[in-house]
mmCIF file of the C-alpha atoms, coordinates in Angstrom:
data_MODEL
# 
_entry.id   MODEL 
# 
loop_
_atom_site.group_PDB 
_atom_site.id 
_atom_site.type_symbol 
_atom_site.label_atom_id 
_atom_site.label_alt_id 
_atom_site.label_comp_id 
_atom_site.label_asym_id 
_atom_site.label_entity_id 
_atom_site.label_seq_id 
_atom_site.pdbx_PDB_ins_code 
_atom_site.Cartn_x 
_atom_site.Cartn_y 
_atom_site.Cartn_z 
_atom_site.occupancy 
_atom_site.B_iso_or_equiv 
_atom_site.pdbx_formal_charge 
_atom_site.auth_seq_id 
_atom_site.auth_comp_id 
_atom_site.auth_asym_id 
_atom_site.auth_atom_id 
_atom_site.pdbx_PDB_model_num 
ATOM 1   C CA . MET A 1 1   ? -0.885 -11.736 -7.268  1.00 0.00 ? 1   MET A CA 1 
ATOM 2   C CA . PHE A 1 2   ? 1.030  -9.350  -4.951  1.00 0.00 ? 2   PHE A CA 1 
ATOM 3   C CA . PRO A 1 3   ? 0.158  -8.270  -1.423  1.00 0.00 ? 3   PRO A CA 1 
ATOM 4   C CA . LEU A 1 4   ? -2.102 -5.218  -1.099  1.00 0.00 ? 4   LEU A CA 1 
ATOM 5   C CA . GLU A 1 5   ? 0.807  -3.008  0.135   1.00 0.00 ? 5   GLU A CA 1 
ATOM 6   C CA . ILE A 1 6   ? 2.824  -3.714  -3.013  1.00 0.00 ? 6   ILE A CA 1 
ATOM 7   C CA . GLU A 1 7   ? -0.212 -3.325  -5.288  1.00 0.00 ? 7   GLU A CA 1 
ATOM 8   C CA . THR A 1 8   ? -1.025 0.043   -3.676  1.00 0.00 ? 8   THR A CA 1 
ATOM 9   C CA . LEU A 1 9   ? 2.554  1.312   -3.973  1.00 0.00 ? 9   LEU A CA 1 
ATOM 10  C CA . ALA A 1 10  ? 2.722  0.237   -7.622  1.00 0.00 ? 10  ALA A CA 1 
ATOM 11  C CA . ARG A 1 11  ? -0.597 1.927   -8.405  1.00 0.00 ? 11  ARG A CA 1 
ATOM 12  C CA . LEU A 1 12  ? 0.527  5.168   -6.751  1.00 0.00 ? 12  LEU A CA 1 
ATOM 13  C CA . LEU A 1 13  ? 3.857  5.045   -8.557  1.00 0.00 ? 13  LEU A CA 1 
ATOM 14  C CA . ILE A 1 14  ? 2.169  4.629   -11.917 1.00 0.00 ? 14  ILE A CA 1 
ATOM 15  C CA . ASP A 1 15  ? -0.203 7.493   -11.283 1.00 0.00 ? 15  ASP A CA 1 
ATOM 16  C CA . GLU A 1 16  ? 2.615  9.788   -10.147 1.00 0.00 ? 16  GLU A CA 1 
ATOM 17  C CA . ALA A 1 17  ? 4.908  8.881   -13.027 1.00 0.00 ? 17  ALA A CA 1 
ATOM 18  C CA . ARG A 1 18  ? 2.034  9.317   -15.518 1.00 0.00 ? 18  ARG A CA 1 
ATOM 19  C CA . GLY A 1 19  ? 1.306  12.771  -14.060 1.00 0.00 ? 19  GLY A CA 1 
ATOM 20  C CA . ARG A 1 20  ? 4.913  13.809  -14.667 1.00 0.00 ? 20  ARG A CA 1 
ATOM 21  C CA . SER A 1 21  ? 5.293  12.010  -18.044 1.00 0.00 ? 21  SER A CA 1 
ATOM 22  C CA . LEU A 1 22  ? 8.170  9.879   -16.708 1.00 0.00 ? 22  LEU A CA 1 
ATOM 23  C CA . ARG A 1 23  ? 9.160  6.425   -17.935 1.00 0.00 ? 23  ARG A CA 1 
ATOM 24  C CA . LEU A 1 24  ? 10.358 3.859   -15.424 1.00 0.00 ? 24  LEU A CA 1 
ATOM 25  C CA . VAL A 1 25  ? 13.072 1.196   -15.705 1.00 0.00 ? 25  VAL A CA 1 
ATOM 26  C CA . THR A 1 26  ? 14.094 -1.640  -13.389 1.00 0.00 ? 26  THR A CA 1 
ATOM 27  C CA . ALA A 1 27  ? 17.433 -3.418  -13.095 1.00 0.00 ? 27  ALA A CA 1 
ATOM 28  C CA . GLU A 1 28  ? 17.013 -6.438  -10.824 1.00 0.00 ? 28  GLU A CA 1 
ATOM 29  C CA . SER A 1 29  ? 19.224 -9.185  -9.485  1.00 0.00 ? 29  SER A CA 1 
ATOM 30  C CA . CYS A 1 30  ? 17.940 -10.818 -6.262  1.00 0.00 ? 30  CYS A CA 1 
ATOM 31  C CA . THR A 1 31  ? 14.327 -9.912  -7.008  1.00 0.00 ? 31  THR A CA 1 
ATOM 32  C CA . GLY A 1 32  ? 14.479 -11.550 -10.443 1.00 0.00 ? 32  GLY A CA 1 
ATOM 33  C CA . GLY A 1 33  ? 12.031 -9.193  -12.150 1.00 0.00 ? 33  GLY A CA 1 
ATOM 34  C CA . LEU A 1 34  ? 9.464  -9.071  -9.353  1.00 0.00 ? 34  LEU A CA 1 
ATOM 35  C CA . VAL A 1 35  ? 9.566  -5.231  -9.148  1.00 0.00 ? 35  VAL A CA 1 
ATOM 36  C CA . ALA A 1 36  ? 8.809  -5.043  -12.847 1.00 0.00 ? 36  ALA A CA 1 
ATOM 37  C CA . GLY A 1 37  ? 6.141  -7.666  -12.351 1.00 0.00 ? 37  GLY A CA 1 
ATOM 38  C CA . ALA A 1 38  ? 4.510  -5.677  -9.554  1.00 0.00 ? 38  ALA A CA 1 
ATOM 39  C CA . ILE A 1 39  ? 4.415  -2.554  -11.724 1.00 0.00 ? 39  ILE A CA 1 
ATOM 40  C CA . CYS A 1 40  ? 3.121  -4.440  -14.777 1.00 0.00 ? 40  CYS A CA 1 
ATOM 41  C CA . ALA A 1 41  ? 0.388  -6.141  -12.709 1.00 0.00 ? 41  ALA A CA 1 
ATOM 42  C CA . ILE A 1 42  ? -1.366 -2.756  -12.544 1.00 0.00 ? 42  ILE A CA 1 
ATOM 43  C CA . PRO A 1 43  ? -3.617 -1.775  -15.443 1.00 0.00 ? 43  PRO A CA 1 
ATOM 44  C CA . GLY A 1 44  ? -2.170 1.261   -17.246 1.00 0.00 ? 44  GLY A CA 1 
ATOM 45  C CA . ALA A 1 45  ? 1.440  0.396   -16.446 1.00 0.00 ? 45  ALA A CA 1 
ATOM 46  C CA . SER A 1 46  ? 2.277  0.581   -20.132 1.00 0.00 ? 46  SER A CA 1 
ATOM 47  C CA . ASP A 1 47  ? 1.833  4.362   -19.906 1.00 0.00 ? 47  ASP A CA 1 
ATOM 48  C CA . VAL A 1 48  ? 4.982  4.612   -17.789 1.00 0.00 ? 48  VAL A CA 1 
ATOM 49  C CA . PHE A 1 49  ? 6.924  1.323   -17.665 1.00 0.00 ? 49  PHE A CA 1 
ATOM 50  C CA . GLU A 1 50  ? 9.687  1.368   -20.278 1.00 0.00 ? 50  GLU A CA 1 
ATOM 51  C CA . ARG A 1 51  ? 11.530 -1.888  -19.593 1.00 0.00 ? 51  ARG A CA 1 
ATOM 52  C CA . GLY A 1 52  ? 13.097 -4.165  -17.023 1.00 0.00 ? 52  GLY A CA 1 
ATOM 53  C CA . PHE A 1 53  ? 16.486 -5.813  -16.915 1.00 0.00 ? 53  PHE A CA 1 
ATOM 54  C CA . VAL A 1 54  ? 16.898 -9.053  -14.973 1.00 0.00 ? 54  VAL A CA 1 
ATOM 55  C CA . THR A 1 55  ? 20.635 -9.277  -14.475 1.00 0.00 ? 55  THR A CA 1 
ATOM 56  C CA . TYR A 1 56  ? 20.979 -12.176 -12.089 1.00 0.00 ? 56  TYR A CA 1 
ATOM 57  C CA . THR A 1 57  ? 24.549 -13.122 -12.973 1.00 0.00 ? 57  THR A CA 1 
ATOM 58  C CA . ASN A 1 58  ? 27.665 -10.959 -12.893 1.00 0.00 ? 58  ASN A CA 1 
ATOM 59  C CA . ARG A 1 59  ? 28.071 -11.467 -16.623 1.00 0.00 ? 59  ARG A CA 1 
ATOM 60  C CA . ALA A 1 60  ? 24.540 -10.162 -17.258 1.00 0.00 ? 60  ALA A CA 1 
ATOM 61  C CA . LYS A 1 61  ? 25.273 -7.084  -15.144 1.00 0.00 ? 61  LYS A CA 1 
ATOM 62  C CA . SER A 1 62  ? 28.304 -6.399  -17.302 1.00 0.00 ? 62  SER A CA 1 
ATOM 63  C CA . GLU A 1 63  ? 26.787 -7.259  -20.701 1.00 0.00 ? 63  GLU A CA 1 
ATOM 64  C CA . MET A 1 64  ? 23.370 -5.646  -20.266 1.00 0.00 ? 64  MET A CA 1 
ATOM 65  C CA . LEU A 1 65  ? 24.131 -2.711  -17.970 1.00 0.00 ? 65  LEU A CA 1 
ATOM 66  C CA . GLY A 1 66  ? 27.822 -2.057  -18.555 1.00 0.00 ? 66  GLY A CA 1 
ATOM 67  C CA . VAL A 1 67  ? 28.893 -2.764  -14.963 1.00 0.00 ? 67  VAL A CA 1 
ATOM 68  C CA . PRO A 1 68  ? 32.677 -3.290  -15.165 1.00 0.00 ? 68  PRO A CA 1 
ATOM 69  C CA . GLY A 1 69  ? 33.830 -6.774  -14.238 1.00 0.00 ? 69  GLY A CA 1 
ATOM 70  C CA . ASP A 1 70  ? 36.697 -5.272  -12.228 1.00 0.00 ? 70  ASP A CA 1 
ATOM 71  C CA . LEU A 1 71  ? 34.178 -3.344  -10.108 1.00 0.00 ? 71  LEU A CA 1 
ATOM 72  C CA . ILE A 1 72  ? 32.244 -6.542  -9.372  1.00 0.00 ? 72  ILE A CA 1 
ATOM 73  C CA . ALA A 1 73  ? 35.473 -8.404  -8.585  1.00 0.00 ? 73  ALA A CA 1 
ATOM 74  C CA . ASP A 1 74  ? 36.673 -5.650  -6.251  1.00 0.00 ? 74  ASP A CA 1 
ATOM 75  C CA . HIS A 1 75  ? 33.432 -4.984  -4.346  1.00 0.00 ? 75  HIS A CA 1 
ATOM 76  C CA . GLY A 1 76  ? 31.212 -8.019  -5.018  1.00 0.00 ? 76  GLY A CA 1 
ATOM 77  C CA . ALA A 1 77  ? 27.914 -8.025  -6.858  1.00 0.00 ? 77  ALA A CA 1 
ATOM 78  C CA . VAL A 1 78  ? 26.078 -7.106  -3.646  1.00 0.00 ? 78  VAL A CA 1 
ATOM 79  C CA . SER A 1 79  ? 27.561 -3.683  -3.053  1.00 0.00 ? 79  SER A CA 1 
ATOM 80  C CA . GLU A 1 80  ? 26.884 0.002   -3.301  1.00 0.00 ? 80  GLU A CA 1 
ATOM 81  C CA . PRO A 1 81  ? 29.112 0.636   -6.331  1.00 0.00 ? 81  PRO A CA 1 
ATOM 82  C CA . VAL A 1 82  ? 27.499 -2.171  -8.277  1.00 0.00 ? 82  VAL A CA 1 
ATOM 83  C CA . ALA A 1 83  ? 23.962 -1.027  -7.421  1.00 0.00 ? 83  ALA A CA 1 
ATOM 84  C CA . ARG A 1 84  ? 24.825 2.499   -8.513  1.00 0.00 ? 84  ARG A CA 1 
ATOM 85  C CA . MET A 1 85  ? 26.317 1.306   -11.802 1.00 0.00 ? 85  MET A CA 1 
ATOM 86  C CA . MET A 1 86  ? 23.301 -0.945  -12.441 1.00 0.00 ? 86  MET A CA 1 
ATOM 87  C CA . ALA A 1 87  ? 20.932 2.011   -12.038 1.00 0.00 ? 87  ALA A CA 1 
ATOM 88  C CA . GLU A 1 88  ? 23.024 4.258   -14.264 1.00 0.00 ? 88  GLU A CA 1 
ATOM 89  C CA . GLY A 1 89  ? 23.389 1.494   -16.865 1.00 0.00 ? 89  GLY A CA 1 
ATOM 90  C CA . ALA A 1 90  ? 19.630 0.875   -16.882 1.00 0.00 ? 90  ALA A CA 1 
ATOM 91  C CA . LEU A 1 91  ? 19.023 4.522   -17.748 1.00 0.00 ? 91  LEU A CA 1 
ATOM 92  C CA . ARG A 1 92  ? 21.767 4.548   -20.366 1.00 0.00 ? 92  ARG A CA 1 
ATOM 93  C CA . GLU A 1 93  ? 20.509 1.362   -22.034 1.00 0.00 ? 93  GLU A CA 1 
ATOM 94  C CA . SER A 1 94  ? 16.853 2.418   -22.137 1.00 0.00 ? 94  SER A CA 1 
ATOM 95  C CA . ASN A 1 95  ? 14.518 5.266   -22.982 1.00 0.00 ? 95  ASN A CA 1 
ATOM 96  C CA . GLY A 1 96  ? 13.618 5.727   -19.323 1.00 0.00 ? 96  GLY A CA 1 
ATOM 97  C CA . HIS A 1 97  ? 13.801 8.727   -17.040 1.00 0.00 ? 97  HIS A CA 1 
ATOM 98  C CA . VAL A 1 98  ? 13.999 6.960   -13.653 1.00 0.00 ? 98  VAL A CA 1 
ATOM 99  C CA . ALA A 1 99  ? 15.634 3.606   -12.919 1.00 0.00 ? 99  ALA A CA 1 
ATOM 100 C CA . VAL A 1 100 ? 15.851 1.470   -9.795  1.00 0.00 ? 100 VAL A CA 1 
ATOM 101 C CA . ALA A 1 101 ? 18.484 -1.212  -9.290  1.00 0.00 ? 101 ALA A CA 1 
ATOM 102 C CA . ILE A 1 102 ? 18.433 -4.002  -6.701  1.00 0.00 ? 102 ILE A CA 1 
ATOM 103 C CA . THR A 1 103 ? 21.231 -6.422  -5.815  1.00 0.00 ? 103 THR A CA 1 
ATOM 104 C CA . GLY A 1 104 ? 21.306 -8.542  -2.711  1.00 0.00 ? 104 GLY A CA 1 
ATOM 105 C CA . VAL A 1 105 ? 21.323 -11.888 -0.905  1.00 0.00 ? 105 VAL A CA 1 
ATOM 106 C CA . ALA A 1 106 ? 17.779 -13.244 -0.739  1.00 0.00 ? 106 ALA A CA 1 
ATOM 107 C CA . GLY A 1 107 ? 18.759 -16.570 0.847   1.00 0.00 ? 107 GLY A CA 1 
ATOM 108 C CA . PRO A 1 108 ? 18.332 -18.982 2.316   1.00 0.00 ? 108 PRO A CA 1 
ATOM 109 C CA . GLY A 1 109 ? 21.980 -19.616 1.404   1.00 0.00 ? 109 GLY A CA 1 
ATOM 110 C CA . GLY A 1 110 ? 24.663 -17.477 -0.162  1.00 0.00 ? 110 GLY A CA 1 
ATOM 111 C CA . GLY A 1 111 ? 25.236 -15.146 2.739   1.00 0.00 ? 111 GLY A CA 1 
ATOM 112 C CA . SER A 1 112 ? 28.529 -14.428 4.474   1.00 0.00 ? 112 SER A CA 1 
ATOM 113 C CA . PRO A 1 113 ? 29.550 -12.703 7.700   1.00 0.00 ? 113 PRO A CA 1 
ATOM 114 C CA . LEU A 1 114 ? 30.080 -9.423  5.781   1.00 0.00 ? 114 LEU A CA 1 
ATOM 115 C CA . LYS A 1 115 ? 26.975 -9.843  3.582   1.00 0.00 ? 115 LYS A CA 1 
ATOM 116 C CA . PRO A 1 116 ? 24.436 -11.989 5.460   1.00 0.00 ? 116 PRO A CA 1 
ATOM 117 C CA . VAL A 1 117 ? 21.157 -13.141 4.011   1.00 0.00 ? 117 VAL A CA 1 
ATOM 118 C CA . GLY A 1 118 ? 18.838 -10.176 3.764   1.00 0.00 ? 118 GLY A CA 1 
ATOM 119 C CA . THR A 1 119 ? 21.547 -7.727  2.713   1.00 0.00 ? 119 THR A CA 1 
ATOM 120 C CA . VAL A 1 120 ? 20.233 -5.676  -0.189  1.00 0.00 ? 120 VAL A CA 1 
ATOM 121 C CA . HIS A 1 121 ? 21.639 -2.614  -1.994  1.00 0.00 ? 121 HIS A CA 1 
ATOM 122 C CA . PHE A 1 122 ? 19.299 -0.300  -3.914  1.00 0.00 ? 122 PHE A CA 1 
ATOM 123 C CA . ALA A 1 123 ? 20.084 2.614   -6.212  1.00 0.00 ? 123 ALA A CA 1 
ATOM 124 C CA . VAL A 1 124 ? 17.812 5.007   -8.069  1.00 0.00 ? 124 VAL A CA 1 
ATOM 125 C CA . ALA A 1 125 ? 19.074 7.028   -10.999 1.00 0.00 ? 125 ALA A CA 1 
ATOM 126 C CA . ARG A 1 126 ? 17.187 9.853   -12.605 1.00 0.00 ? 126 ARG A CA 1 
ATOM 127 C CA . ALA A 1 127 ? 18.420 11.941  -15.522 1.00 0.00 ? 127 ALA A CA 1 
ATOM 128 C CA . ASN A 1 128 ? 20.258 15.054  -14.347 1.00 0.00 ? 128 ASN A CA 1 
ATOM 129 C CA . ARG A 1 129 ? 20.214 14.059  -10.675 1.00 0.00 ? 129 ARG A CA 1 
ATOM 130 C CA . SER A 1 130 ? 22.563 12.312  -8.282  1.00 0.00 ? 130 SER A CA 1 
ATOM 131 C CA . VAL A 1 131 ? 22.140 8.581   -7.814  1.00 0.00 ? 131 VAL A CA 1 
ATOM 132 C CA . VAL A 1 132 ? 20.455 7.730   -4.504  1.00 0.00 ? 132 VAL A CA 1 
ATOM 133 C CA . HIS A 1 133 ? 21.680 4.605   -2.667  1.00 0.00 ? 133 HIS A CA 1 
ATOM 134 C CA . ARG A 1 134 ? 20.217 2.640   0.219   1.00 0.00 ? 134 ARG A CA 1 
ATOM 135 C CA . HIS A 1 135 ? 21.641 -0.367  2.021   1.00 0.00 ? 135 HIS A CA 1 
ATOM 136 C CA . GLU A 1 136 ? 19.168 -2.517  3.910   1.00 0.00 ? 136 GLU A CA 1 
ATOM 137 C CA . ARG A 1 137 ? 19.349 -5.643  6.013   1.00 0.00 ? 137 ARG A CA 1 
ATOM 138 C CA . PHE A 1 138 ? 15.960 -7.337  5.904   1.00 0.00 ? 138 PHE A CA 1 
ATOM 139 C CA . LEU A 1 139 ? 15.387 -9.854  8.673   1.00 0.00 ? 139 LEU A CA 1 
ATOM 140 C CA . GLY A 1 140 ? 12.848 -12.037 6.912   1.00 0.00 ? 140 GLY A CA 1 
ATOM 141 C CA . ASP A 1 141 ? 13.145 -15.725 7.663   1.00 0.00 ? 141 ASP A CA 1 
ATOM 142 C CA . THR A 1 142 ? 12.463 -16.838 4.073   1.00 0.00 ? 142 THR A CA 1 
ATOM 143 C CA . ARG A 1 143 ? 13.619 -15.906 0.582   1.00 0.00 ? 143 ARG A CA 1 
ATOM 144 C CA . GLU A 1 144 ? 10.099 -14.710 -0.175  1.00 0.00 ? 144 GLU A CA 1 
ATOM 145 C CA . ALA A 1 145 ? 10.122 -12.357 2.847   1.00 0.00 ? 145 ALA A CA 1 
ATOM 146 C CA . VAL A 1 146 ? 13.398 -10.770 1.757   1.00 0.00 ? 146 VAL A CA 1 
ATOM 147 C CA . GLN A 1 147 ? 12.199 -10.386 -1.832  1.00 0.00 ? 147 GLN A CA 1 
ATOM 148 C CA . LEU A 1 148 ? 8.843  -8.878  -0.794  1.00 0.00 ? 148 LEU A CA 1 
ATOM 149 C CA . ALA A 1 149 ? 10.598 -6.387  1.503   1.00 0.00 ? 149 ALA A CA 1 
ATOM 150 C CA . ALA A 1 150 ? 12.945 -5.461  -1.354  1.00 0.00 ? 150 ALA A CA 1 
ATOM 151 C CA . ILE A 1 151 ? 10.041 -4.889  -3.728  1.00 0.00 ? 151 ILE A CA 1 
ATOM 152 C CA . VAL A 1 152 ? 8.408  -2.517  -1.237  1.00 0.00 ? 152 VAL A CA 1 
ATOM 153 C CA . MET A 1 153 ? 11.648 -0.581  -0.794  1.00 0.00 ? 153 MET A CA 1 
ATOM 154 C CA . ALA A 1 154 ? 12.275 -0.348  -4.520  1.00 0.00 ? 154 ALA A CA 1 
ATOM 155 C CA . LEU A 1 155 ? 8.739  0.948   -5.181  1.00 0.00 ? 155 LEU A CA 1 
ATOM 156 C CA . GLU A 1 156 ? 9.099  3.492   -2.364  1.00 0.00 ? 156 GLU A CA 1 
ATOM 157 C CA . MET A 1 157 ? 12.429 4.700   -3.730  1.00 0.00 ? 157 MET A CA 1 
ATOM 158 C CA . LEU A 1 158 ? 10.994 5.043   -7.218  1.00 0.00 ? 158 LEU A CA 1 
ATOM 159 C CA . ARG A 1 159 ? 8.095  7.094   -5.838  1.00 0.00 ? 159 ARG A CA 1 
ATOM 160 C CA . GLU A 1 160 ? 10.510 9.395   -4.030  1.00 0.00 ? 160 GLU A CA 1 
ATOM 161 C CA . ALA A 1 161 ? 12.524 9.875   -7.232  1.00 0.00 ? 161 ALA A CA 1 
ATOM 162 C CA . VAL A 1 162 ? 9.409  10.550  -9.313  1.00 0.00 ? 162 VAL A CA 1 
ATOM 163 C CA . THR A 1 163 ? 8.040  13.272  -7.030  1.00 0.00 ? 163 THR A CA 1 
# 
């Protein structure tokens, strides 16, 4: 279902999380649950995958993850503060140990000069650690290319947080 690179990263992530008895959580906007899907496509994912939040709208980010509406209004949904709050909220609203959040502009429309298509913010939260943020600009020419690149980055960031 997913490209070999994504399948391999998901398999490695599951093995590493299982070895450390860590439960994983996803909070996704522009990827619409694809990171959770990539993890759950691997046999044995139930050993480590706790839950996934698909918070595509601003309202969902607020209601499900506790991201303040004022923060979204001030910075926009595609921003570092919102990604960080999404990751923290995913941990708070779950029984997980490590959470990744993704919010971005997958395209082909919806971009702006300040946040062009391919702009994606990631955050990883782990209990008793600082939230890690990354801002990427993927240059894929299709929505699928941006989403696939975002899945790879999210899985890599989760692996870094697990180890």
